[in-house]
N, C-alpha and C positions, 0 to 999 in steps of 0.2 A: 500697400503701394509704395510707401516710403522705403520699406526694406528693399523692394525691387529696384528703386532708383539708386539706393546706396550700392547695391551689387553691380548695377550698370556702371556707376562711377568707378568702382574698383576695377572693372574690366578695361575701362578707358585708361586708367593709370598703368595697366599692364598690357598695353597694346601690342608689345612685341613678344610677350610671354603670356598668352591667354591661358588661364587655368580652366580646363574643360569642366571640372567639377563645379566651379562657380557659374559657368555658363549654363550648365544643366540645371543647377539650383535656381538660377534666375528665371529660366523658362518655366520651371515647375511652379514657382511662386506666382508668375503672371497667369499661368493657366488655372491654378487653383483659385486665384483671385477672381478671374472671369467666371469660373464655375460657381463660386460662392455668390457672386452678384446675380447670376442667372437664377440660382436656387432661391435667393432671397426674394426676387420678384415673383417666382412661382409660389413660394410659401405665402407671400403677401396677398397674392390673388386668392389662394385657397382660404386664408383666414377671412378675407373680405367677403368671400362667398358664404362662408359659414355664418358670418354676422349679418348676412342679407344686404350687404353693401355691394350690389351687383355692378354699379357704375365703376367703382374702384377696382373690383375684381376684373372686369373687362379691360380696364386701362392697364392693369398689371400684366395680364396675359398678352395683350397686344404689344406691349413693350418688348416682350421676349420674341415675338414673331418678327417685329421690326429689326431686332438684333440678329435675325437669321436662325433662331432656334426653331426646330420642327420636331414634333412628336405626336403620336396618336393621343396620348394623355392630355397634352396641352390643348389640342384641337377639341377634344372631348369636353374638357372643362369649360372652354370658351363657348362651345355650342350650348352647354347647359346654362351658362351665364346669360347669353343672349336670349335664350328661351324664357328665362325669368324676366328679362326686360321686354318681353313681347315683340322681339325683333326676329320674326320667324325666318326671314330670308337669311340673315347672318347665322342664325342657329342651324338651319339646315345645311348651309354652306360649310360650316366648320365640322359638323357631324360627317358630312360626305368626305371631307378631306381626311378626317380621322379614320374613316372606314377604308379609304384608299391605302393607308399605311398599315391598317390592321383589319384585313377582310373577314377574319373569323370572329370578330368581337360581336357577340350577340346583343350586348347592351346598346351598342351603337346602332345596330340594325333595328332594334326595338324602338329606339328614340326616333330614327328616321321614319319608320312606319307610323309612329304615333303622330308625328308632325303632318304626315300625309293624310290628314283627316279630310274626307270629302266635303265636310261642312265648312272647312276653312280654305282648302286648296284644291287645285285640279288633280283628280286622281288619274295620273298619266299611266298608260299601259305601253310598255315597250315591246317591240317585236323581238322574239327570241329565236335562237338557232334550235334546231330539232335533231333528235337522234344522237349519233356518235359525236358529232361536232359539239353539240350542247353539253354532252357528258365530259368531253375533253376540256372544254373551256370552263366548266364548273369546277374542275380540279385545278386548272391553271389560275383562275381568278379567285380561288378559295384561299390563296396565299399571296403575299406581296411579291413584287419583283425582286426585292432584296433577299427574300427567303430562298427563291429558286437559284439566284446567283451564288449565294453563300453555300447552299447545299451542293451545287455543282462543283464549286471550288474545293470544298472539303472532300468530296468523293473522288475528284480528280487527283488530288494529292495523295489520298489514301490508296487509290488504285496503283499508282506508281510506287508507293511505299510497299505495298504487298508484292509487287513484282520483284522487289529486292529479296523477299523470302524465296521466291522461285529461283532467282539467280544465284544466291549465295548459300542457301541451305542444301545439304546433300541428301537428306532423307526424302525418299520418293513421296511419301504421304504428305509431308509438309510442303513439298514442291507443288503437288496437285492442288492442295488447299489454297496456297498462295496464288497460284496461276488463275484458278477459276474465280477466286474472290476478287482478284485484281481486275479481271475482265468484266465481272459484274459491276464493280464500282465505277469503272471507266464508262461502261455503257449507260448506267444510270446517271452518271455525271453529264454525259452528252445529252441525255433526255432533259435533265434539269436545265442545262444551258439553253437548249432549244425552247423550253418553256419560258425562260427568262426573256428571250427575244419575242416570243409569241405574246407574252404578257405586255411587253413594251409596245409592240405593234398594235395590239388591241386597244390600249389606252390612247394611242395617237390617233387611231381611226375611229374611236368612239368617245370623242371629247364631250364631257358633260359640263353643264353650267346650272346655276340656280338663279331663279328670278328674284331680284332684289326689290322691285317696285311693287306696291300694293296691287296693281292691276296693269297689264300691258296688252296691247293689241298685236295680234299676229297678222301680218299683211301679205298680200299676194306677191309683192315685189318690194325691193329696197327703196321705198319712197314714202314720204309723209302723206301723199295724196292717193296712195294705193288703197285698194278695197280690203276691208278687214275680213279675215276668215273665221277667227275665233279669238278668245281671250285666255290669258293665263294669269295666275295670281302669285303673290309673294310666297316664296318657299318651294315652288314647283321645280323639280329637277328635270332638265330637258337634255336632249342630245343635239350637238352641233353638227351640221353637215358642211357648211361653207361659210366664208367671211367675205365681206365686200366693204372695205373702208370702215364706216361707222355702223355697218349692219351685219347681222348673223342670220344665216338660213338654218332653221331648226326642223327637226322631225318629231312629231308627237303622234303615237298611235297610227303610223303610216300616213300622216298628214304633214305636209311641209309648208313652211311660211317664213316670213322675214320679220325680225325684231331688232330694234336698236341695241347695239352692243352695250351701251352705257347702263342698260337695265338688267344686265346679267353679270354674274361673278363666275369666272371660269374655275372649275375645280382642278 
């Protein structure tokens, strides 16, 4: 950090003749300093976990999240840590957040399924789409939104690059290859971009949350005096239908009810 301050001082001295190389070097030092700080906390958490110091591990991982760092690996490690601390709600919450970033991770899905033990938690059954719609969404949700957007961008750029072959190459065979390859890339890119928006829309319309309290009552209406319909337990993943100030309306196995928002952690 002292090196960065020294370089910043040099820039101030040359306010009228800023050396771009010095500026770039300053930014590089600051960025690498932040990255090393983030990695040190991550490594500290991993070391604490191996030493079975789960409180310190959780504290180290939480620091990274508070600093704005987000990754499937970080959430996965934090989920394992809270599981060791017998905090099933937080464990399930971070496993679900990790799965949201890495939908194809079988270890994550296994851990989530393991936590959803009927002897510990409510075994919630969600209504599913059927037929073609189910097949399409299984493909879309099988990858993250970033995957589809990145794929779409790469194919879109590749498509117009291949059109260059069609426009500038004189050989008929290469022109045909370039043209049809370009059309294929652009069409698949449009599909990938469509999948990106469908993925985003699905997540917005199917907001999930995890129950964080050991036991919560699901009520007929958003009022403490309302009649109880059923109960849910810590670590249960539910779907949100609506919100009303301090209350959330949820749906579980085609049954709807209201629960206090403070007992939930939105994924």
